[in-house]
C-alpha positions as semicolon CSV with decimal commas, in nm:
position;residue;x (nm);y (nm);z (nm)
1;M;2,556;0,036;-2,674
2;K;2,354;0,239;-2,921
3;A;1,996;0,141;-2,997
4;K;2,074;0,069;-3,364
5;D;2,346;-0,175;-3,262
6;L;2,110;-0,353;-3,024
7;D;1,844;-0,363;-3,294
8;K;2,095;-0,527;-3,534
9;K;2,180;-0,792;-3,274
10;F;1,813;-0,858;-3,205
11;D;1,722;-0,867;-3,578
12;S;2,004;-1,114;-3,647
13;G;1,871;-1,351;-3,378
14;E;2,144;-1,291;-3,122
15;D;2,070;-1,322;-2,747
16;I;2,044;-0,966;-2,620
17;T;1,931;-1,043;-2,262
18;E;2,266;-0,946;-2,116
19;F;2,201;-0,588;-2,236
20;L;1,856;-0,561;-2,081
21;D;1,762;-0,452;-1,730
22;V;1,458;-0,662;-1,647
23;S;1,460;-0,587;-1,275
24;N;1,154;-0,367;-1,315
25;A;0,993;-0,544;-1,609
26;K;0,618;-0,606;-1,600
27;R;0,386;-0,815;-1,809
28;P;0,078;-0,608;-1,894
29;G;-0,252;-0,754;-1,803
30;L;-0,110;-1,000;-1,548
31;D;-0,149;-0,786;-1,240
32;Q;-0,351;-0,972;-0,979
33;K;-0,647;-0,861;-0,774
34;R;-0,801;-1,062;-0,492
35;V;-1,171;-1,144;-0,513
36;N;-1,396;-1,334;-0,276
37;V;-1,634;-1,593;-0,418
38;D;-1,875;-1,804;-0,221
39;F;-1,927;-2,162;-0,352
40;P;-2,175;-2,427;-0,238
41;V;-2,018;-2,698;-0,028
42;W;-2,078;-2,964;-0,294
43;M;-1,880;-2,753;-0,544
44;I;-1,587;-2,714;-0,298
45;H;-1,584;-3,094;-0,253
46;S;-1,575;-3,149;-0,627
47;L;-1,301;-2,884;-0,672
48;D;-1,096;-3,043;-0,392
49;K;-1,137;-3,387;-0,543
50;E;-1,017;-3,271;-0,886
51;A;-0,731;-3,069;-0,734
52;K;-0,617;-3,372;-0,540
53;R;-0,633;-3,590;-0,848
54;L;-0,415;-3,346;-1,040
55;G;-0,187;-3,267;-0,745
56;V;-0,253;-2,893;-0,753
57;P;-0,416;-2,644;-0,516
58;R;-0,787;-2,575;-0,542
59;Q;-0,713;-2,220;-0,651
60;S;-0,524;-2,348;-0,954
61;I;-0,824;-2,549;-1,072
62;I;-1,052;-2,248;-1,036
63;K;-0,812;-2,023;-1,229
64;I;-0,758;-2,273;-1,509
65;W;-1,122;-2,349;-1,557
66;I;-1,226;-1,983;-1,556
67;A;-0,946;-1,897;-1,803
68;E;-1,057;-2,178;-2,031
69;K;-1,417;-2,063;-2,025
70;L;-1,324;-1,704;-2,088
71;K;-1,114;-1,806;-2,388
72;E;-1,400;-2,017;-2,517
73;V;-1,661;-1,740;-2,492
74;S;-1,433;-1,473;-2,637
75;K;-1,401;-1,658;-2,970
């Protein structure tokens, strides 16, 4: 298929996913890098309590709260 034909389908709102090879697709800015952070024991207990309440892992709470704070301070 020519690019102009694909563009027409896309512009008209048609689903073009069957024409795309997403096997190597990447979302910029979402690469991960491991970091080590030391927390006081009281903080770990509080994180675990909240994680248990929400039914998610501790790491999820940490990521969500940091992301929320970063969004807040970037405004």
